[in-house]
MIDOSE-825633 format. One record per residue (C-alpha): x, y, z; residue number from 1; residue in one letter; chain. Coordinates in nm, 2 decimals. Layout:
(rec (X, Y, Z), NUM, "A", "A")
...
END
This chain:
(rec (9.04, 14.01, 3.51), 1, "X", "A")
(rec (8.73, 14.17, 3.65), 2, "X", "A")
(rec (8.57, 13.96, 3.92), 3, "X", "A")
(rec (8.21, 14.04, 3.99), 4, "X", "A")
(rec (8.11, 13.78, 4.25), 5, "X", "A")
(rec (8.22, 13.70, 4.60), 6, "X", "A")
(rec (8.13, 13.48, 4.90), 7, "X", "A")
(rec (8.15, 13.59, 5.26), 8, "X", "A")
(rec (8.16, 13.31, 5.51), 9, "X", "A")
(rec (7.93, 13.39, 5.81), 10, "X", "A")
(rec (7.80, 13.05, 5.93), 11, "X", "A")
(rec (8.03, 12.99, 6.22), 12, "X", "A")
(rec (7.92, 12.96, 6.58), 13, "X", "A")
(rec (8.16, 13.23, 6.70), 14, "X", "A")
(rec (8.28, 13.02, 6.99), 15, "X", "A")
(rec (8.60, 13.22, 7.04), 16, "X", "A")
(rec (8.39, 13.54, 7.09), 17, "X", "A")
(rec (8.14, 13.39, 7.34), 18, "X", "A")
(rec (7.95, 13.51, 7.53), 19, "X", "A")
(rec (7.90, 13.80, 7.30), 20, "X", "A")
(rec (7.82, 13.58, 7.00), 21, "X", "A")
(rec (7.54, 13.42, 7.20), 22, "X", "A")
(rec (7.34, 13.74, 7.14), 23, "X", "A")
(rec (7.51, 13.89, 6.83), 24, "X", "A")
(rec (7.66, 13.68, 6.55), 25, "X", "A")
(rec (8.02, 13.76, 6.49), 26, "X", "A")
(rec (7.98, 13.93, 6.14), 27, "X", "A")
(rec (7.73, 14.16, 6.30), 28, "X", "A")
(rec (7.94, 14.28, 6.59), 29, "X", "A")
(rec (8.02, 14.65, 6.56), 30, "X", "A")
(rec (8.38, 14.72, 6.49), 31, "X", "A")
(rec (8.46, 15.09, 6.50), 32, "X", "A")
(rec (8.09, 15.15, 6.53), 33, "X", "A")
(rec (7.99, 14.96, 6.21), 34, "X", "A")
(rec (7.91, 14.59, 6.17), 35, "X", "A")
(rec (8.22, 14.38, 6.07), 36, "X", "A")
(rec (8.01, 14.26, 5.77), 37, "X", "A")
(rec (7.96, 14.62, 5.65), 38, "X", "A")
(rec (8.33, 14.68, 5.63), 39, "X", "A")
(rec (8.37, 14.37, 5.42), 40, "X", "A")
(rec (8.09, 14.46, 5.19), 41, "X", "A")
(rec (8.24, 14.81, 5.15), 42, "X", "A")
(rec (8.56, 14.65, 5.03), 43, "X", "A")
(rec (8.38, 14.42, 4.79), 44, "X", "A")
(rec (8.17, 14.70, 4.64), 45, "X", "A")
(rec (8.48, 14.92, 4.59), 46, "X", "A")
(rec (8.64, 14.64, 4.39), 47, "X", "A")
(rec (8.34, 14.62, 4.16), 48, "X", "A")
(rec (8.17, 14.31, 4.30), 49, "X", "A")
(rec (7.80, 14.31, 4.23), 50, "X", "A")
(rec (7.68, 13.98, 4.37), 51, "X", "A")
(rec (7.76, 13.84, 4.71), 52, "X", "A")
(rec (7.68, 13.50, 4.85), 53, "X", "A")
(rec (7.66, 13.47, 5.23), 54, "X", "A")
(rec (7.63, 13.14, 5.41), 55, "X", "A")
(rec (7.43, 13.13, 5.73), 56, "X", "A")
(rec (7.38, 12.91, 6.04), 57, "X", "A")
(rec (7.40, 13.07, 6.39), 58, "X", "A")
(rec (7.15, 13.35, 6.42), 59, "X", "A")
(rec (7.11, 13.35, 6.04), 60, "X", "A")
(rec (6.83, 13.60, 6.03), 61, "X", "A")
(rec (7.04, 13.85, 6.22), 62, "X", "A")
(rec (7.31, 13.82, 5.95), 63, "X", "A")
(rec (7.05, 13.86, 5.68), 64, "X", "A")
(rec (6.91, 14.18, 5.84), 65, "X", "A")
(rec (7.26, 14.32, 5.89), 66, "X", "A")
(rec (7.36, 14.25, 5.53), 67, "X", "A")
(rec (7.04, 14.41, 5.39), 68, "X", "A")
(rec (7.10, 14.71, 5.60), 69, "X", "A")
(rec (7.43, 14.78, 5.43), 70, "X", "A")
(rec (7.26, 14.96, 5.14), 71, "X", "A")
(rec (7.55, 14.91, 4.90), 72, "X", "A")
(rec (7.33, 14.82, 4.61), 73, "X", "A")
(rec (7.48, 14.47, 4.56), 74, "X", "A")
(rec (7.28, 14.16, 4.48), 75, "X", "A")
(rec (7.28, 13.96, 4.80), 76, "X", "A")
(rec (7.21, 13.58, 4.80), 77, "X", "A")
(rec (7.19, 13.37, 5.12), 78, "X", "A")
(rec (7.26, 13.00, 5.18), 79, "X", "A")
(rec (7.12, 12.86, 5.50), 80, "X", "A")
(rec (7.31, 12.57, 5.65), 81, "X", "A")
(rec (7.10, 12.34, 5.88), 82, "X", "A")
(rec (7.44, 12.20, 5.98), 83, "X", "A")
(rec (7.77, 12.39, 5.95), 84, "X", "A")
(rec (7.93, 12.28, 5.63), 85, "X", "A")
(rec (8.28, 12.42, 5.68), 86, "X", "A")
(rec (8.49, 12.65, 5.47), 87, "X", "A")
(rec (8.48, 12.43, 5.17), 88, "X", "A")
(rec (8.15, 12.24, 5.22), 89, "X", "A")
(rec (7.97, 12.58, 5.22), 90, "X", "A")
(rec (8.02, 12.60, 4.84), 91, "X", "A")
(rec (7.84, 12.27, 4.76), 92, "X", "A")
(rec (7.49, 12.43, 4.78), 93, "X", "A")
(rec (7.62, 12.73, 4.59), 94, "X", "A")
(rec (7.81, 12.55, 4.32), 95, "X", "A")
(rec (7.57, 12.61, 4.04), 96, "X", "A")
(rec (7.50, 12.98, 4.13), 97, "X", "A")
(rec (7.84, 13.14, 4.04), 98, "X", "A")
(rec (7.83, 13.26, 3.68), 99, "X", "A")
(rec (8.16, 13.44, 3.63), 100, "X", "A")
(rec (8.50, 13.29, 3.56), 101, "X", "A")
(rec (8.62, 13.36, 3.91), 102, "X", "A")
(rec (8.51, 13.48, 4.25), 103, "X", "A")
(rec (8.65, 13.61, 4.58), 104, "X", "A")
(rec (8.61, 13.46, 4.93), 105, "X", "A")
(rec (8.64, 13.65, 5.26), 106, "X", "A")
(rec (8.60, 13.51, 5.61), 107, "X", "A")
(rec (8.33, 13.70, 5.80), 108, "X", "A")
(rec (8.55, 13.79, 6.10), 109, "X", "A")
(rec (8.84, 13.98, 5.95), 110, "X", "A")
(rec (8.91, 14.35, 5.90), 111, "X", "A")
(rec (9.13, 14.40, 5.61), 112, "X", "A")
(rec (9.24, 14.63, 5.32), 113, "X", "A")
(rec (9.11, 14.36, 5.09), 114, "X", "A")
(rec (9.37, 14.30, 4.82), 115, "X", "A")
(rec (9.11, 14.21, 4.56), 116, "X", "A")
(rec (9.25, 14.38, 4.26), 117, "X", "A")
(rec (9.59, 14.22, 4.32), 118, "X", "A")
(rec (9.44, 13.88, 4.37), 119, "X", "A")
(rec (9.25, 13.91, 4.05), 120, "X", "A")
(rec (9.56, 14.02, 3.86), 121, "X", "A")
(rec (9.76, 13.73, 4.00), 122, "X", "A")
(rec (9.50, 13.48, 3.91), 123, "X", "A")
(rec (9.48, 13.62, 3.55), 124, "X", "A")
(rec (9.86, 13.60, 3.51), 125, "X", "A")
(rec (9.85, 13.23, 3.62), 126, "X", "A")
(rec (9.60, 13.07, 3.38), 127, "X", "A")
(rec (9.68, 12.72, 3.53), 128, "X", "A")
(rec (9.60, 12.83, 3.88), 129, "X", "A")
(rec (9.27, 12.74, 4.05), 130, "X", "A")
(rec (9.31, 12.97, 4.35), 131, "X", "A")
(rec (9.53, 13.25, 4.48), 132, "X", "A")
(rec (9.55, 13.30, 4.86), 133, "X", "A")
(rec (9.63, 13.63, 5.03), 134, "X", "A")
(rec (9.90, 13.55, 5.29), 135, "X", "A")
(rec (10.11, 13.76, 5.53), 136, "X", "A")
(rec (10.39, 13.71, 5.78), 137, "X", "A")
(rec (10.26, 13.70, 6.14), 138, "X", "A")
(rec (10.43, 13.66, 6.48), 139, "X", "A")
(rec (10.57, 13.32, 6.57), 140, "X", "A")
(rec (10.30, 13.11, 6.73), 141, "X", "A")
(rec (10.02, 13.30, 6.57), 142, "X", "A")
(rec (9.70, 13.08, 6.56), 143, "X", "A")
(rec (9.66, 13.09, 6.18), 144, "X", "A")
(rec (9.74, 12.83, 5.91), 145, "X", "A")
(rec (10.11, 12.85, 5.83), 146, "X", "A")
(rec (10.22, 12.77, 5.47), 147, "X", "A")
(rec (10.53, 12.74, 5.26), 148, "X", "A")
(rec (10.56, 12.85, 4.89), 149, "X", "A")
(rec (10.84, 12.85, 4.64), 150, "X", "A")
(rec (11.01, 13.15, 4.48), 151, "X", "A")
(rec (10.74, 13.16, 4.21), 152, "X", "A")
(rec (10.46, 13.19, 4.46), 153, "X", "A")
(rec (10.34, 12.83, 4.42), 154, "X", "A")
(rec (10.20, 12.69, 4.74), 155, "X", "A")
(rec (10.40, 12.38, 4.84), 156, "X", "A")
(rec (10.30, 12.29, 5.19), 157, "X", "A")
(rec (10.05, 12.36, 5.48), 158, "X", "A")
(rec (10.15, 12.33, 5.84), 159, "X", "A")
(rec (10.48, 12.51, 5.84), 160, "X", "A")
(rec (10.65, 12.81, 5.69), 161, "X", "A")
(rec (10.69, 13.18, 5.75), 162, "X", "A")
(rec (10.36, 13.30, 5.60), 163, "X", "A")
(rec (10.00, 13.25, 5.72), 164, "X", "A")
(rec (9.67, 13.24, 5.54), 165, "X", "A")
(rec (9.45, 13.55, 5.59), 166, "X", "A")
(rec (9.11, 13.40, 5.51), 167, "X", "A")
(rec (9.09, 13.60, 5.18), 168, "X", "A")
(rec (9.14, 13.45, 4.84), 169, "X", "A")
(rec (9.03, 13.45, 4.47), 170, "X", "A")
(rec (8.94, 13.12, 4.29), 171, "X", "A")
(rec (8.83, 13.01, 3.95), 172, "X", "A")
(rec (8.49, 12.86, 3.93), 173, "X", "A")
(rec (8.65, 12.52, 3.83), 174, "X", "A")
(rec (8.77, 12.49, 4.19), 175, "X", "A")
(rec (8.41, 12.41, 4.29), 176, "X", "A")
(rec (8.42, 12.10, 4.08), 177, "X", "A")
(rec (8.69, 11.96, 4.31), 178, "X", "A")
(rec (8.44, 11.95, 4.60), 179, "X", "A")
(rec (8.35, 11.58, 4.63), 180, "X", "A")
(rec (7.99, 11.57, 4.73), 181, "X", "A")
(rec (7.78, 11.73, 5.00), 182, "X", "A")
(rec (7.86, 11.75, 5.37), 183, "X", "A")
(rec (8.11, 11.93, 5.60), 184, "X", "A")
(rec (8.45, 11.99, 5.44), 185, "X", "A")
(rec (8.73, 12.23, 5.52), 186, "X", "A")
(rec (8.92, 12.45, 5.26), 187, "X", "A")
(rec (9.27, 12.35, 5.36), 188, "X", "A")
(rec (9.24, 11.98, 5.45), 189, "X", "A")
(rec (8.97, 11.87, 5.21), 190, "X", "A")
(rec (9.01, 12.10, 4.91), 191, "X", "A")
(rec (9.35, 12.27, 4.88), 192, "X", "A")
(rec (9.59, 12.02, 5.03), 193, "X", "A")
(rec (9.51, 11.75, 4.77), 194, "X", "A")
(rec (9.58, 12.00, 4.50), 195, "X", "A")
(rec (9.93, 12.09, 4.61), 196, "X", "A")
(rec (10.12, 11.83, 4.40), 197, "X", "A")
(rec (9.96, 11.98, 4.08), 198, "X", "A")
(rec (10.09, 12.33, 4.16), 199, "X", "A")
(rec (9.75, 12.50, 4.10), 200, "X", "A")
(rec (9.74, 12.69, 4.43), 201, "X", "A")
(rec (9.93, 13.02, 4.44), 202, "X", "A")
(rec (9.99, 13.29, 4.70), 203, "X", "A")
(rec (9.99, 13.67, 4.71), 204, "X", "A")
(rec (10.18, 13.84, 4.99), 205, "X", "A")
(rec (9.95, 14.10, 5.16), 206, "X", "A")
(rec (10.13, 14.38, 5.35), 207, "X", "A")
(rec (9.84, 14.61, 5.41), 208, "X", "A")
(rec (9.60, 14.64, 5.71), 209, "X", "A")
(rec (9.47, 14.30, 5.84), 210, "X", "A")
(rec (9.32, 14.21, 6.17), 211, "X", "A")
(rec (9.15, 13.90, 6.31), 212, "X", "A")
(rec (8.84, 14.00, 6.50), 213, "X", "A")
(rec (8.76, 13.65, 6.62), 214, "X", "A")
(rec (8.85, 13.67, 6.99), 215, "X", "A")
(rec (8.79, 13.94, 7.25), 216, "X", "A")
(rec (9.16, 14.01, 7.28), 217, "X", "A")
(rec (9.23, 14.04, 6.91), 218, "X", "A")
(rec (8.91, 14.24, 6.86), 219, "X", "A")
(rec (9.01, 14.49, 7.13), 220, "X", "A")
(rec (9.37, 14.51, 7.00), 221, "X", "A")
(rec (9.24, 14.58, 6.65), 222, "X", "A")
(rec (9.00, 14.84, 6.78), 223, "X", "A")
(rec (9.27, 15.03, 6.96), 224, "X", "A")
(rec (9.50, 15.02, 6.66), 225, "X", "A")
(rec (9.22, 15.14, 6.43), 226, "X", "A")
(rec (9.14, 15.42, 6.67), 227, "X", "A")
(rec (9.51, 15.53, 6.66), 228, "X", "A")
(rec (9.49, 15.53, 6.28), 229, "X", "A")
(rec (9.18, 15.75, 6.29), 230, "X", "A")
(rec (9.36, 15.99, 6.52), 231, "X", "A")
(rec (9.65, 16.01, 6.27), 232, "X", "A")
(rec (9.40, 16.06, 5.99), 233, "X", "A")
(rec (9.53, 15.75, 5.81), 234, "X", "A")
(rec (9.19, 15.58, 5.84), 235, "X", "A")
(rec (8.85, 15.74, 5.76), 236, "X", "A")
(rec (8.60, 15.79, 6.04), 237, "X", "A")
(rec (8.28, 15.59, 6.01), 238, "X", "A")
(rec (7.97, 15.78, 5.94), 239, "X", "A")
(rec (7.77, 15.91, 6.24), 240, "X", "A")
(rec (8.08, 15.89, 6.46), 241, "X", "A")
(rec (8.33, 16.15, 6.56), 242, "X", "A")
(rec (8.66, 16.18, 6.75), 243, "X", "A")
(rec (8.70, 16.37, 7.07), 244, "X", "A")
(rec (8.95, 16.39, 7.35), 245, "X", "A")
(rec (8.85, 16.31, 7.71), 246, "X", "A")
(rec (9.10, 16.33, 8.00), 247, "X", "A")
(rec (9.38, 16.33, 7.75), 248, "X", "A")
(rec (9.27, 16.02, 7.57), 249, "X", "A")
(rec (9.11, 15.98, 7.22), 250, "X", "A")
(rec (8.75, 15.87, 7.21), 251, "X", "A")
(rec (8.55, 15.75, 6.91), 252, "X", "A")
(rec (8.19, 15.83, 7.00), 253, "X", "A")
(rec (7.88, 15.76, 6.79), 254, "X", "A")
(rec (7.67, 16.07, 6.75), 255, "X", "A")
(rec (7.39, 15.90, 6.95), 256, "X", "A")
(rec (7.60, 15.79, 7.24), 257, "X", "A")
(rec (7.59, 15.98, 7.57), 258, "X", "A")
(rec (7.88, 16.01, 7.82), 259, "X", "A")
(rec (7.83, 16.19, 8.15), 260, "X", "A")
(rec (8.06, 16.49, 8.21), 261, "X", "A")
(rec (8.14, 16.32, 8.54), 262, "X", "A")
(rec (8.27, 16.00, 8.38), 263, "X", "A")
(rec (8.65, 15.96, 8.38), 264, "X", "A")
(rec (8.85, 15.82, 8.09), 265, "X", "A")
(rec (9.15, 15.61, 8.19), 266, "X", "A")
(rec (9.25, 15.52, 7.83), 267, "X", "A")
(rec (9.12, 15.53, 7.48), 268, "X", "A")
(rec (8.76, 15.41, 7.42), 269, "X", "A")
(rec (8.49, 15.35, 7.16), 270, "X", "A")
(rec (8.13, 15.42, 7.23), 271, "X", "A")
(rec (7.87, 15.27, 7.00), 272, "X", "A")
(rec (7.52, 15.39, 6.91), 273, "X", "A")
(rec (7.28, 15.42, 7.20), 274, "X", "A")
(rec (7.56, 15.38, 7.46), 275, "X", "A")
(rec (7.50, 15.57, 7.79), 276, "X", "A")
(rec (7.78, 15.61, 8.04), 277, "X", "A")
(rec (7.66, 15.74, 8.38), 278, "X", "A")
(rec (7.84, 15.97, 8.63), 279, "X", "A")
(rec (8.16, 15.85, 8.81), 280, "X", "A")
(rec (8.22, 15.57, 8.56), 281, "X", "A")
(rec (8.59, 15.50, 8.48), 282, "X", "A")
(rec (8.65, 15.36, 8.13), 283, "X", "A")
(rec (8.97, 15.29, 7.94), 284, "X", "A")
(rec (9.10, 15.07, 7.66), 285, "X", "A")
(rec (8.74, 14.95, 7.62), 286, "X", "A")
(rec (8.48, 14.91, 7.35), 287, "X", "A")
(rec (8.11, 14.97, 7.44), 288, "X", "A")
(rec (7.89, 14.80, 7.18), 289, "X", "A")
(rec (7.56, 14.95, 7.08), 290, "X", "A")
(rec (7.29, 14.99, 7.34), 291, "X", "A")
(rec (7.52, 14.93, 7.64), 292, "X", "A")
(rec (7.44, 15.12, 7.96), 293, "X", "A")
(rec (7.71, 15.17, 8.23), 294, "X", "A")
(rec (7.56, 15.22, 8.57), 295, "X", "A")
(rec (7.69, 15.50, 8.79), 296, "X", "A")
(rec (8.03, 15.42, 8.93), 297, "X", "A")
(rec (8.12, 15.12, 8.70), 298, "X", "A")
(rec (8.49, 15.07, 8.62), 299, "X", "A")
(rec (8.59, 14.91, 8.29), 300, "X", "A")
(rec (8.95, 14.85, 8.18), 301, "X", "A")
(rec (9.05, 14.64, 7.88), 302, "X", "A")
(rec (8.69, 14.52, 7.83), 303, "X", "A")
(rec (8.43, 14.47, 7.57), 304, "X", "A")
(rec (8.08, 14.56, 7.70), 305, "X", "A")
(rec (7.77, 14.43, 7.51), 306, "X", "A")
(rec (7.44, 14.50, 7.69), 307, "X", "A")
(rec (7.47, 14.34, 8.03), 308, "X", "A")
(rec (7.79, 14.15, 7.93), 309, "X", "A")
(rec (8.13, 14.26, 8.05), 310, "X", "A")
(rec (8.40, 14.05, 7.87), 311, "X", "A")
(rec (8.77, 14.08, 7.96), 312, "X", "A")
(rec (8.98, 14.14, 7.65), 313, "X", "A")
(rec (9.34, 14.17, 7.75), 314, "X", "A")
(rec (9.59, 14.20, 7.47), 315, "X", "A")
END
């Protein structure tokens, strides 16, 4: 099955990433010197997706500009939500726009080796299925939706179980017919849970790269992990950025970032476009988002810096 359409959910308020999301919507925050949304669109384009629907609410015009700047050649469609409609209600305004047999859905705050080909193949092999969710095992107490499936991969229960939903799935267009009217609705509680007795929801175990970028701590942890992968050459460098070593630590620096020779690195760091780090600064285990200026003598450890904001991000 070749799936050519997808939806990326970008309408959230980004409350877990405040105060950064008060000035930059979460899908537009730069992860490894590229907007999170661009990484997602890359994955969709690589899987052959040609048309992408993006829902909008908080700082919607910023999301539109970010998506259009991707330059991936995809047909981008936008759905503005005057009120947030939730992870299922978002599809009510779009329900007549999907033309293919099936489509993908990706949450706009994840960094993932999108298992799109595997999801499409699983959906094709289960003609009675309406959706296939990508799931993975996560640490006990992880703040994601746990679920239980049987040996055939049929989803049996939400709320407990060893696997967790990743926010990535494939669905047949018929699933949209199960959304009962306009208004806010959530994927799990309002759409999928009522379908469990019929056995039409399946799961696919995803063992590849996956990170939640929804909180400062998880964002910084994912950034340091990705930097390690780039050092080991197991993850490609983003364009217009390069690796260097400072004071024995790896640094990902945008080509248009400047760091004083008199600054000291106390751990790995990522410097975005337009960043300037003045003399006698001490920086370690920190992400400096585009345009950030560190004044002379500033000390940042386990932080995300965005303009004038300094956000602790311990992990």
